C-alpha positions in Angstrom: 42.2 8.8 -32.1 44.5 5.9 -31.7 46.9 8.4 -30.6 44.6 9.9 -27.6 43.8 6.9 -26.9 47.8 5.9 -26.0 48.1 8.3 -24.8 45.0 8.2 -22.0 46.8 4.5 -21.7 49.8 5.8 -20.7 48.8 8.3 -18.3 46.4 6.0 -17.0 48.8 3.5 -16.1 50.3 5.4 -13.3 47.4 7.0 -12.4 46.5 3.1 -11.2 50.2 3.1 -9.4 49.3 6.7 -7.8 46.1 5.6 -6.5 48.0 2.0 -5.1 50.4 4.1 -3.5 47.9 6.9 -1.8 46.2 3.3 -0.4 49.0 2.0 1.1 49.6 4.8 2.7 45.5 5.3 4.4 46.5 1.6 5.5 49.6 2.3 7.3 48.4 5.3 9.1 48.4 3.3 12.3 51.9 2.0 11.9 53.9 3.3 13.9 56.8 5.1 12.2 55.3 4.2 8.8 57.0 7.0 6.4 54.7 7.4 3.5 55.1 7.9 0.1 54.2 10.8 -2.2 53.6 11.6 -5.6 54.3 13.3 -7.9 53.3 13.5 -11.9 55.9 14.5 -14.9 55.2 15.3 -18.7 56.6 12.9 -20.5 58.0 13.5 -23.8 56.7 15.2 -26.4 56.3 14.5 -30.3 56.0 17.1 -33.0 54.4 16.6 -35.8 55.2 19.2 -38.4 52.2 19.0 -40.9 52.0 22.9 -41.8 53.9 24.3 -45.0 57.0 26.7 -44.4 56.0 30.2 -45.2 57.4 31.6 -43.3 59.6 33.3 -46.3 56.0 34.2 -47.3 54.7 35.1 -44.0 57.8 36.7 -42.4 56.5 34.4 -38.9 58.8 33.3 -36.7 56.6 30.2 -34.4 56.6 26.9 -35.0 54.3 24.5 -37.6 54.2 22.4 -35.7 52.1 20.1 -33.6 53.3 19.2 -30.3 51.8 16.1 -29.1 51.9 15.0 -25.2 52.0 11.3 -25.3 50.8 11.0 -21.8 52.7 11.6 -18.2 55.0 9.3 -15.8 54.3 9.0 -11.6 57.6 9.2 -9.4 57.4 8.0 -6.1 59.4 9.1 -3.5 59.6 8.5 0.1 58.2 11.8 2.8 60.9 10.9 6.6 58.2 14.5 7.7 58.9 13.4 12.2 55.5 11.8 13.2 53.6 12.9 15.8 55.0 11.2 19.3 53.0 9.4 22.2 53.1 8.5 25.2 52.5 5.0 26.2 54.2 4.1 29.1 55.2 0.9 27.9 59.6 0.6 29.0 60.3 -1.0 25.6 58.7 1.6 23.1 61.2 3.7 22.1 60.2 7.2 19.8 63.7 8.6 17.5 63.5 12.5 18.1 65.2 13.3 15.2 63.5 12.9 11.4 66.7 11.7 9.8 68.1 8.4 12.3 66.7 4.7 11.8 67.2 1.7 14.5 69.5 -1.1 12.5 67.7 -4.5 12.8 68.9 -7.6 11.1 67.1 -8.6 8.5 67.4 -12.4 6.8 70.7 -11.8 7.3 71.4 -8.3 6.4 71.4 -4.8 8.0 68.2 -3.0 7.8 67.1 -0.2 9.3 63.1 0.9 11.2 61.9 3.7 12.8 59.6 1.4 14.8 60.5 1.3 18.4 58.2 -1.3 19.4 60.8 -3.4 20.7 59.9 -6.4 22.8 62.8 -9.4 24.6 62.5 -13.8 22.8 63.7 -16.4 23.9 66.9 -16.8 22.4 66.5 -20.8 21.5 70.3 -21.7 22.3 69.5 -23.4 25.9 70.2 -21.0 27.3 67.8 -18.8 29.7 69.3 -15.5 27.7 66.9 -13.3 25.7 66.9 -11.3 22.1 65.8 -8.1 21.7 63.6 -8.4 18.5 61.1 -5.6 17.1 57.3 -7.0 17.2 57.6 -8.8 13.9 60.6 -10.8 15.1 63.6 -9.2 14.0 66.3 -8.7 15.1 67.8 -5.4 17.3 71.5 -5.6 16.9 73.6 -2.9 18.8 75.9 0.1 17.4 78.6 -2.8 16.4 75.8 -4.5 13.9 75.5 -7.4 16.9 72.2 -9.4 18.3 71.0 -8.3 21.6 70.8 -10.4 24.1 70.0 -10.3 27.9 71.3 -13.1 30.2 68.9 -13.7 33.3 65.5 -12.7 35.0 65.3 -8.5 34.5 63.4 -6.4 36.9 63.6 -3.3 34.4 64.7 -2.0 31.5 66.3 1.7 31.0 66.1 3.9 27.7 68.4 6.8 28.1 68.3 9.7 25.7 71.3 8.7 24.4 69.9 5.4 22.9 72.3 3.2 26.0 69.5 0.2 27.4 70.2 -0.9 31.5 68.9 -4.0 32.6 68.7 -4.5 35.9 68.4 -7.7 37.0 66.0 -9.2 40.0 68.7 -10.4 41.8 70.4 -7.5 43.8 73.2 -8.9 44.3 74.1 -8.7 40.5 75.7 -6.1 38.0 73.4 -4.2 35.1 73.7 -5.5 32.4 73.9 -2.4 29.6 74.3 -2.3 25.5 74.2 0.9 23.5 71.2 0.2 20.8 72.3 0.9 17.0 71.3 3.7 15.6 72.0 5.5 12.2 72.0 9.2 11.4 70.3 9.1 7.4 72.7 12.0 5.5 70.7 11.2 1.8 67.3 10.0 2.7 66.9 10.0 -1.1 68.8 6.2 -1.2 66.9 5.1 1.0 64.2 2.2 -0.4 61.3 1.0 1.2 61.2 -3.0 1.9 57.7 -4.1 3.2 56.8 -4.6 6.7 58.3 -0.8 8.0 62.1 -2.0 7.6 64.0 0.5 5.1 66.8 -0.4 3.0 69.8 1.6 0.5 69.4 1.4 -3.0 72.5 -0.2 -5.0 75.2 2.6 -4.5 77.2 2.4 -7.2 80.9 4.4 -6.8 78.9 6.6 -3.9 80.6 5.0 -0.4 78.3 4.1 2.4 79.4 6.8 4.5 78.5 9.7 2.4 75.4 7.8 2.4 74.3 7.1 6.4 76.2 7.5 9.5 76.8 5.1 12.7 75.9 6.7 15.7 79.0 5.0 18.4 81.5 6.4 20.7 80.8 10.6 20.8 78.6 10.6 18.0 75.8 9.2 20.1 75.2 12.2 22.2 73.9 13.0 18.5 71.0 10.7 19.1 67.1 11.3 20.6 65.8 8.8 21.7 62.3 8.4 24.2 61.1 5.1 26.8 57.6 5.1 26.7 57.1 6.7 23.7 56.3 5.3 20.6 56.4 8.1 17.1 53.3 7.4 14.9 52.9 7.2 11.3 53.4 10.7 8.8 50.1 10.4 7.1 48.2 12.8 6.9 44.5 11.8 6.3 42.5 15.0 5.0 45.7 15.3 2.4 45.4 11.7 1.0 41.5 11.7 0.9 41.7 15.1 -1.6 44.9 13.4 -3.5 42.7 10.5 -4.0 39.6 12.1 -5.3 41.6 13.7 -7.7 43.3 10.6 -8.2 39.7 9.5 -9.1 38.6 11.8 -11.6 41.7 11.9 -13.4 41.4 8.3 -14.1 37.9 8.8 -15.2 38.8 11.8 -17.6 41.5 9.6 -19.6 38.7 6.8 -19.3 35.8 8.9 -21.2 38.2 9.8 -23.2 39.4 6.5 -24.5 35.4 5.9 -24.9 35.2 9.0 -26.7 38.2 7.5 -29.1 36.3 4.9 -30.0 33.2 5.8 -30.6 34.6 8.2 -33.7 36.7 5.2 -34.9 33.4 3.4 -34.5 32.1 7.0 -36.4 34.9 6.5 -39.5 34.4 2.9 -39.7 30.3 3.7 -41.0 31.1 6.1 -43.7 30.5 5.0 -46.9 
């Protein structure tokens, strides 16, 4: 009974993590560019108990006589970078990335990070000038193709973002030249190396001996023709409500089953302790 209770406890711990992942997906179903976390279970190592005598010579059978007992399940989490639906907003600073493996570069705490959320804003640079800084809705600075923050000077009349990620800001004064800058976009060649850092921001795992050029490619120069952007639109999350609710129901029933096995094991131990 103790072994069955330990096995159930191990599995319940992993099921709780699955429920947390499902809840996080459901909470972000309306988050622009959010990528869901999928969960799968794998059986932990089995233990073999050889509690039967070796009868092979007597019976001639070659089957194992030991008992192979599992010790629970282990949960694996993986980000799913499937393309979300594109919704039109008409706002000139909204951009949708049309390829699932491309990300905008942003600066978070002095580090280069990545996001699929194309809802951009202009914020005062706070440096004593009239410059405006391009940021995300959470205030993270958007970077250009050289990983530098993007600043725009003067009073802007209109902003146009082309399909290859070139931002052109037209000034109100027709005598001034427009400002042009290339948004920093990377192509992730190994999505399994990406991790979620919260607030719709993604980073890279510890790469070890793996060169960063094997993981992602900075789309600059001639490679910018690979970029696919749509101005005035945003990418929705790729969370499937029906699938998440189904997984939630299955996880809840599995949790109840394992909790019930612990209760039955406790009752059986109680009966044994009362035997005279």
